[in-house]
C-alpha positions as CSV (number, residue, x, y, z in Angstrom):
1,M,9.3,60.7,-0.3
2,T,10.2,57.1,-1.2
3,K,8.2,54.0,-0.5
4,D,10.9,52.8,1.9
5,H,11.7,56.0,3.8
6,P,9.4,58.9,4.8
7,S,10.5,62.3,3.7
8,R,11.5,64.6,6.5
9,R,8.7,66.8,5.3
10,Q,6.3,64.0,6.5
11,L,6.5,61.8,9.5
12,L,6.0,58.1,9.7
13,T,2.4,56.9,10.5
14,S,1.2,53.6,11.7
15,G,0.9,52.3,8.1
16,A,4.6,52.7,7.5
17,A,5.4,49.3,9.1
18,A,3.4,47.6,6.4
19,T,5.2,49.6,3.7
20,A,8.6,48.5,5.2
21,T,7.4,44.9,5.0
22,L,6.3,45.2,1.4
23,G,9.8,46.6,0.6
24,L,11.2,43.2,1.2
25,T,9.8,41.9,-2.0
26,G,11.3,42.5,-5.4
27,L,14.8,43.3,-4.1
28,G,16.0,39.7,-3.7
29,T,16.9,37.9,-0.5
30,A,20.2,37.4,1.3
31,P,22.1,34.2,0.7
32,A,21.3,31.5,3.2
33,A,23.4,31.7,6.4
34,H,25.4,28.7,7.6
35,A,23.2,25.9,8.8
36,D,24.7,25.9,12.4
37,D,25.1,29.7,12.5
38,D,24.6,30.9,16.1
39,T,26.1,34.4,15.7
40,A,22.7,36.0,15.9
41,R,21.6,34.3,19.1
42,V,20.6,36.6,22.0
43,P,22.5,35.7,25.1
44,A,20.4,33.9,27.7
45,T,21.9,36.2,30.4
46,L,20.5,39.3,28.7
47,S,17.5,40.0,30.9
48,G,16.2,43.2,29.4
49,R,15.4,44.2,33.0
50,G,16.0,47.9,32.3
51,G,14.1,48.1,29.0
52,S,15.3,49.4,25.7
53,M,17.5,52.5,25.5
54,I,15.9,53.6,22.2
55,G,14.3,57.0,22.6
56,V,15.7,57.6,26.1
57,P,16.8,61.2,26.4
58,F,19.7,62.5,28.4
59,E,18.9,64.3,31.6
60,R,19.5,68.0,31.2
61,H,22.9,69.5,32.0
62,E,23.6,73.1,32.4
63,E,27.2,72.2,32.0
64,V,28.5,68.9,30.6
65,R,31.4,67.7,32.7
66,M,33.8,65.5,30.7
67,G,36.2,62.8,31.9
68,I,38.8,61.6,29.3
69,I,40.6,58.3,29.5
70,G,43.5,58.0,27.0
71,L,45.6,61.0,26.0
72,G,47.5,59.7,23.0
73,A,47.5,61.6,19.7
74,R,43.8,61.3,19.3
75,G,42.9,61.9,23.0
76,S,45.2,64.9,23.4
77,G,43.7,66.7,20.3
78,M,40.1,65.8,21.3
79,S,40.6,67.1,24.8
80,E,41.3,70.5,23.5
81,L,38.4,70.2,21.0
82,W,36.0,69.1,23.8
83,A,37.0,72.2,25.8
84,A,36.2,74.4,22.9
85,V,32.6,73.3,22.7
86,P,30.2,75.7,24.5
87,G,28.9,74.4,27.7
88,V,31.5,71.7,28.1
89,R,34.2,71.5,30.8
90,V,36.9,68.8,31.0
91,T,37.0,68.0,34.7
92,A,39.3,64.9,34.8
93,I,41.9,63.3,32.5
94,C,43.8,60.0,32.7
95,D,46.7,58.3,30.9
96,S,49.4,55.8,31.8
97,R,52.1,58.4,30.9
98,A,52.6,61.3,33.3
99,E,54.0,63.6,30.6
100,R,50.8,63.3,28.5
101,V,48.6,64.1,31.5
102,H,50.6,67.1,32.5
103,A,50.8,68.4,28.9
104,V,47.0,68.2,28.3
105,A,46.3,69.8,31.7
106,A,48.6,72.7,30.9
107,S,47.0,73.2,27.4
108,L,43.5,73.4,29.0
109,V,44.7,75.9,31.6
110,A,46.4,77.9,28.9
111,A,43.1,78.0,27.0
112,G,41.4,79.6,30.1
113,H,39.9,76.5,31.6
114,P,40.2,75.3,35.2
115,E,42.9,72.6,35.7
116,P,41.3,69.1,35.5
117,A,41.9,66.4,38.0
118,K,44.8,64.2,36.9
119,Y,45.0,60.4,37.0
120,I,48.3,58.8,36.1
121,G,49.5,55.3,35.8
122,G,48.2,51.8,35.1
123,D,49.3,49.0,32.9
124,P,48.3,49.9,29.2
125,S,49.2,46.5,27.8
126,Y,46.9,44.2,25.8
127,E,47.2,41.6,28.5
128,A,46.1,44.1,31.1
129,A,43.1,45.0,28.9
130,Q,42.1,41.4,28.7
131,E,42.2,41.1,32.5
132,A,40.3,44.3,32.8
133,S,37.7,43.0,30.4
134,R,37.3,39.7,32.4
135,R,36.8,41.7,35.6
136,A,34.4,44.0,33.9
137,R,32.2,41.1,32.8
138,S,32.2,39.7,36.3
139,G,31.2,43.1,37.8
140,K,34.6,43.7,39.5
141,D,36.8,46.7,38.8
142,V,40.5,46.4,38.4
143,D,42.7,48.7,40.6
144,M,43.5,51.3,37.9
145,P,43.5,55.1,37.7
146,Y,40.7,55.2,35.1
147,V,38.4,53.5,37.5
148,R,38.9,56.3,40.0
149,L,38.1,58.8,37.3
150,C,34.9,57.1,36.5
151,A,33.9,57.2,40.2
152,R,34.1,61.0,40.4
153,D,31.0,63.0,41.2
154,D,31.9,65.8,38.8
155,V,32.0,63.7,35.6
156,D,28.8,63.3,33.5
157,F,30.3,61.7,30.4
158,V,33.4,59.6,30.0
159,Y,35.2,59.7,26.7
160,S,37.6,56.8,25.9
161,P,40.0,57.3,22.9
162,T,42.1,54.4,24.1
163,P,43.5,51.5,22.1
164,W,40.7,49.2,20.8
165,E,41.1,46.6,23.5
166,W,40.4,49.1,26.2
167,H,37.1,50.4,24.9
168,F,35.1,47.6,26.4
169,P,36.4,47.7,30.0
170,T,36.4,51.5,30.2
171,A,32.8,51.7,28.9
172,M,31.6,49.0,31.3
173,T,33.3,50.7,34.2
174,A,31.9,54.1,33.3
175,M,28.3,52.9,33.1
176,R,28.7,50.9,36.3
177,H,29.6,54.1,38.0
178,G,26.6,55.9,36.6
179,K,28.2,57.8,33.7
180,H,27.3,58.1,30.1
181,V,30.1,57.0,27.9
182,G,31.5,57.3,24.4
183,T,34.3,55.3,22.9
184,E,36.3,55.9,19.7
185,V,35.6,53.3,17.1
186,P,34.9,50.4,17.5
187,L,32.7,49.9,20.5
188,A,34.3,46.6,21.1
189,M,36.2,43.9,19.2
190,D,34.3,40.8,20.5
191,L,30.7,39.9,19.9
192,S,30.1,38.8,23.4
193,H,31.4,42.2,24.7
194,L,29.0,44.0,22.4
195,W,26.1,42.1,24.1
196,D,27.5,42.9,27.5
197,L,27.6,46.6,26.6
198,V,23.9,46.5,25.5
199,A,23.0,44.8,28.7
200,M,24.9,47.3,30.9
201,S,23.4,50.3,29.1
202,E,19.9,48.9,29.6
203,R,20.5,48.0,33.2
204,T,22.1,51.3,34.3
205,R,20.0,53.5,32.0
206,R,23.3,55.1,30.8
207,H,24.0,55.8,27.1
208,C,26.9,54.0,25.6
209,L,27.9,55.5,22.3
210,M,30.4,54.7,19.6
211,M,31.4,58.1,18.5
212,E,31.8,57.8,14.7
213,Q,32.6,61.4,13.6
214,I,32.4,60.6,9.8
215,G,28.6,60.4,10.1
216,Y,28.8,64.1,10.8
217,S,31.0,65.0,7.8
218,Q,29.6,67.6,5.4
219,N,29.4,65.4,2.3
220,E,28.0,62.5,4.2
221,M,25.3,64.6,5.9
222,R,24.3,66.2,2.6
223,L,24.1,62.8,1.0
224,L,22.0,61.6,4.0
225,R,19.5,64.4,3.5
226,M,19.4,63.8,-0.3
227,A,18.7,60.1,0.3
228,H,16.0,60.8,2.9
229,E,14.3,63.3,0.6
230,G,14.1,60.7,-2.2
231,V,16.6,62.2,-4.6
232,F,18.1,58.8,-5.3
233,G,14.7,57.1,-5.4
234,D,14.5,53.7,-3.7
235,L,17.9,52.8,-2.3
236,L,19.5,49.6,-3.6
237,H,23.1,49.4,-2.6
238,G,26.0,51.3,-1.2
239,A,29.7,51.0,-0.3
240,G,32.1,52.4,2.2
241,A,35.7,51.8,3.2
242,Y,38.7,52.6,5.2
243,I,41.6,52.7,2.6
244,H,44.5,54.5,4.2
245,D,48.2,53.8,3.9
246,L,49.2,53.5,7.6
247,R,52.4,51.5,7.2
248,S,54.8,54.1,8.5
249,Y,52.5,54.8,11.5
250,L,52.0,51.1,12.2
251,F,55.7,50.6,12.5
252,G,56.2,53.8,14.4
253,L,58.7,55.3,11.8
254,G,57.2,58.8,12.1
255,P,55.6,60.6,15.0
256,E,54.4,58.1,17.6
257,Y,50.7,57.5,17.0
258,Y,50.3,53.9,18.2
259,P,52.4,53.4,21.3
260,Q,54.0,50.0,21.7
261,G,52.7,49.2,18.2
262,W,49.2,48.3,19.6
263,R,47.4,48.8,16.3
264,R,50.0,46.8,14.3
265,Q,49.7,44.0,16.7
266,W,46.0,43.5,15.9
267,H,47.3,42.4,12.5
268,T,48.8,39.4,14.2
269,R,45.6,38.4,16.0
270,M,42.8,38.0,13.5
271,D,41.9,38.1,9.8
272,G,38.9,40.3,9.0
273,N,37.8,43.9,8.6
274,L,39.5,45.5,11.6
275,Y,38.1,49.0,11.0
276,P,34.8,49.1,9.1
277,T,32.9,52.0,10.6
278,H,34.3,55.1,8.9
279,G,32.8,53.8,5.6
280,L,29.9,51.8,6.9
281,V,28.2,54.2,9.3
282,P,27.2,56.9,6.9
283,I,25.8,54.4,4.5
284,A,23.9,52.7,7.3
285,G,22.4,56.0,8.3
286,M,21.3,56.7,4.7
287,M,19.6,53.2,4.7
288,D,18.0,53.7,8.1
289,V,19.7,50.7,9.7
290,N,18.1,50.1,13.1
291,R,15.4,52.6,12.0
292,G,13.3,50.6,9.5
293,D,16.0,48.3,8.1
294,R,18.8,46.2,9.7
295,F,21.8,44.2,8.8
296,T,20.9,40.5,8.4
297,T,24.0,38.6,7.0
298,I,27.6,39.3,6.3
299,S,30.1,37.5,4.1
300,S,33.8,38.3,4.1
301,S,36.8,37.7,1.8
302,S,40.5,38.6,2.4
303,S,43.5,38.9,0.1
304,P,46.8,37.4,1.3
305,S,48.7,39.2,4.1
306,L,51.8,40.5,2.4
307,G,51.9,44.3,2.7
308,L,53.3,44.7,6.2
309,Q,56.0,42.0,5.6
310,A,57.1,43.7,2.4
311,Y,57.2,47.1,4.0
312,R,59.1,45.8,7.0
313,A,61.7,44.2,4.8
314,A,62.3,47.4,2.9
315,N,62.1,50.0,5.7
316,V,62.2,48.6,9.2
317,P,65.6,48.4,11.1
318,P,66.6,44.8,12.0
319,D,66.5,45.5,15.7
320,H,62.8,46.6,15.6
321,E,60.5,44.5,17.8
322,S,58.2,43.8,14.9
323,W,60.6,41.2,13.4
324,D,59.2,38.7,15.8
325,E,55.6,39.2,14.5
326,T,53.7,37.2,12.0
327,Y,50.8,39.0,10.2
328,V,47.6,37.3,9.4
329,T,45.2,40.1,8.5
330,G,44.6,40.2,4.7
331,D,45.8,43.4,3.1
332,R,42.4,44.0,1.5
333,N,39.3,42.7,3.2
334,I,35.9,43.0,1.4
335,C,32.6,42.4,3.2
336,L,29.2,42.2,1.8
337,L,26.3,43.0,4.1
338,S,22.7,42.2,3.3
339,T,19.8,44.0,4.9
340,A,16.2,43.0,5.8
341,K,15.0,45.0,2.8
342,G,17.3,43.2,0.5
343,R,19.8,46.1,0.1
344,L,23.5,45.4,-0.2
345,I,26.4,47.2,1.4
346,R,30.1,46.6,0.4
347,V,32.7,47.4,3.1
348,E,36.4,47.4,2.4
349,H,39.5,47.7,4.6
350,D,43.1,48.2,3.5
351,V,45.8,50.0,5.6
352,T,48.9,48.0,4.5
353,T,49.4,48.7,0.8
354,P,50.1,51.9,-1.2
355,H,46.8,53.7,-2.0
356,P,45.5,57.3,-1.9
357,Y,43.1,57.8,1.0
358,S,39.5,56.8,0.2
359,R,36.3,55.9,2.1
360,L,34.6,55.0,-1.2
361,N,31.3,56.5,0.0
362,F,29.0,55.2,-2.7
363,L,25.2,55.2,-2.8
364,A,22.9,54.0,-5.6
365,G,19.1,54.0,-6.0
366,T,16.5,53.8,-8.7
367,K,17.0,57.4,-9.7
368,G,20.8,57.6,-9.8
369,L,23.9,57.4,-7.7
370,F,26.7,59.3,-5.8
371,E,30.3,58.4,-5.9
372,D,33.0,60.1,-3.7
373,F,36.8,60.7,-3.9
374,P,36.1,63.0,-5.8
375,P,32.4,63.7,-5.1
376,R,30.1,63.4,-8.1
377,V,26.5,62.5,-8.9
378,Y,24.5,61.0,-11.7
379,L,20.8,61.6,-11.3
380,E,17.8,61.4,-13.4
381,P,16.2,63.6,-14.8
382,D,19.0,66.1,-14.2
383,M,21.5,64.0,-16.1
384,N,21.0,61.6,-19.0
385,N,24.1,61.9,-21.1
386,D,26.6,59.6,-19.3
387,E,28.4,62.6,-17.8
388,W,28.8,63.1,-14.0
389,G,27.1,66.1,-12.3
390,D,28.5,68.5,-9.8
391,F,27.8,67.6,-6.2
392,D,28.1,71.2,-5.2
393,D,24.9,71.9,-7.1
394,Y,23.1,70.1,-4.2
395,A,24.3,72.3,-1.4
396,E,20.7,73.1,-0.5
397,F,20.5,69.7,1.1
398,D,23.3,70.5,3.7
399,H,22.2,69.4,7.2
400,W,21.2,72.1,9.6
401,L,24.3,71.4,11.7
402,W,26.5,72.5,8.9
403,Q,24.3,75.5,8.2
404,D,24.2,76.6,11.8
405,V,27.5,75.4,13.3
406,G,29.8,74.7,10.4
407,G,33.1,72.8,10.7
408,G,35.3,75.7,11.7
409,G,36.1,74.0,15.0
410,G,38.3,71.6,13.1
411,G,39.2,67.9,13.1
412,H,38.6,65.6,10.1
413,G,37.3,68.5,8.0
414,G,35.2,69.8,10.8
415,S,33.3,66.6,11.5
416,D,35.0,66.1,14.9
417,Y,33.8,69.4,16.2
418,I,30.3,69.0,14.8
419,S,30.0,65.6,16.5
420,L,31.1,66.9,19.9
421,W,29.0,70.0,19.5
422,R,25.9,68.0,18.7
423,L,26.4,65.5,21.6
424,A,26.9,68.4,24.0
425,Q,23.7,70.0,22.7
426,T,21.6,66.9,23.3
427,M,23.0,66.6,26.8
428,R,22.4,70.3,27.6
429,L,18.8,70.2,26.2
430,G,17.9,66.8,27.5
431,L,17.4,65.3,24.1
432,V,17.7,61.7,22.7
433,P,21.2,61.2,21.3
434,D,21.6,60.7,17.5
435,M,23.0,57.2,18.1
436,D,22.8,54.6,20.8
437,V,24.3,51.4,22.1
438,Y,22.4,49.3,19.5
439,D,23.9,51.3,16.7
440,G,27.4,51.0,18.1
441,A,27.0,47.3,18.5
442,A,25.6,46.7,15.0
443,W,28.3,48.8,13.4
444,S,31.1,47.2,15.4
445,A,29.9,43.7,14.9
446,V,31.2,43.7,11.4
447,T,34.8,43.1,12.8
448,P,34.1,39.8,14.7
449,L,31.6,38.6,12.2
450,S,33.9,39.2,9.2
451,A,36.5,37.1,11.0
452,E,33.8,34.4,11.7
453,S,32.8,34.4,8.0
454,L,36.4,33.9,7.0
455,K,36.7,30.9,9.4
456,R,33.8,29.4,7.6
457,G,35.3,29.8,4.2
458,G,33.6,33.1,3.4
459,Q,30.1,31.8,4.0
460,P,27.6,34.4,5.2
461,V,26.8,34.5,8.9
462,K,23.9,36.1,10.6
463,V,24.1,39.6,12.2
464,P,22.5,39.9,15.6
465,D,19.5,42.1,16.1
466,F,20.8,44.0,19.1
467,T,17.5,46.0,19.2
468,R,15.5,42.7,19.7
469,G,12.8,43.7,17.2
470,H,12.8,47.5,17.6
471,W,14.7,48.0,14.4
472,E,11.3,48.2,12.5
473,E,10.4,51.4,14.2
474,Y,11.4,54.6,12.5
475,R,13.3,57.1,14.7
476,P,15.7,60.0,14.0
477,G,19.4,59.3,13.8
478,F,22.1,61.5,12.2
479,D,19.3,63.2,10.3
480,S,18.1,65.1,13.3
481,S,15.8,68.1,13.5
482,R,16.9,71.5,14.6
483,P,15.8,72.1,18.2
484,E,13.5,75.2,18.2
485,D,15.0,76.6,21.3
486,E,15.9,75.5,24.9
487,E,12.5,76.4,26.3
488,N,10.4,74.7,23.7
489,V,12.4,71.5,23.1
490,G,10.1,69.4,25.4
491,A,6.9,70.6,23.8
492,S,8.4,70.1,20.3
493,M,9.4,66.5,21.1
494,R,5.9,65.7,22.5
495,R,4.3,67.1,19.3
496,L,6.8,65.0,17.2
497,S,6.0,61.8,19.1
498,A,2.2,62.4,18.7
499,R,2.6,62.9,14.9
500,R,4.6,59.7,14.6
501,A,1.9,57.8,16.5
502,G,-0.6,59.1,14.0
503,R,-2.5,61.2,16.5
């Protein structure tokens, strides 16, 4: 084990808090935040009346009944994947387009599932999402079909693969109606909305999850296990990214992936890192963010915004609606996050210039490093000749989910299926989920905070502690333990809690 992270062969005892504190020295400190920085202030309206959602298990479900809001390219595919997970039934689906709803319902029936309840209609526009968000903050529902889905008695979990601006109102509505909820990334685009989601989760005792499937990818989970077993020594810095040439998709020149150009239009609204979590979340898991460490400050820099304009000039017809748009999001955004232990995480975003796909996926410690795309390692004492080693030689560290379940279910190399399978398992067995609302809020906060840093000339700004002090307590995350079996899960968790408490 390392001094900053207990090996999974040993569990944290009461002395580990002191060890974590000692880990702050010798690694440097984050640059001072802006003098009038209020980005980390806890809202006065956050009462904490319900108590923390850390460590709160799901109630047991013999069958997990799923309601899905949003049946675009992502939602349609994930509907079928949800239905393929043992113990899950899709009971209700919703989209503004009737043809999408009927097509997904037919595919579920063709796969041998009962026909789900169908909800059709509503205004999908950005302006409607803004109004729905205002109503959600005031505790009033808009009159939209997705609200009626959330009110159903035969829905246990609401999944929202909608455009980003709809994640907040759908999640708030789901929890208000007593449903656990998971959104695609990000959890929300606005810092105040992230605090609202934390408050609603605590008040309703419903889990609100940002479902980042890349945390369940095979390479990332192997790297996670290696980091937690001390293979890299004491962790120092890491990097993650979303570098993906989306120009043809953003302008809708291929198959329609972003109806009404909703994702392209975000490039007209703000400069910052619009999509940080695919690269950030795995590194945050390896560094135990919210589980012994936390993000403290972020600084952001952006290149000029030229890529979409150049692509439009060369490829987009003159009658395309995008010619009225002005783009402000820098083509390459680079953020530097500091943590309480003095570690550094670099996060990059670029979807508007020519580049092979990459998430960077880099991790370094006192014993060596990992670098992805292609995957390779350099570790002492195994390597000392300036030549990369083979990551496949470390397959023994594969997470139990990849050993037991595997990625044969499909989706992003199997990580989609693994993530859904694991969530369903925690709900069926009544376990604590691998991630919670505080994780989703911290990961998603990079977007609004990167924009705030840019407004301040790239100065570092503070990152809120959404856990309000509980980040210092070690707890499992993506690096979960294999449940022994359904009958013994409760006893196993009690033994685990006793060992963590040093009893």
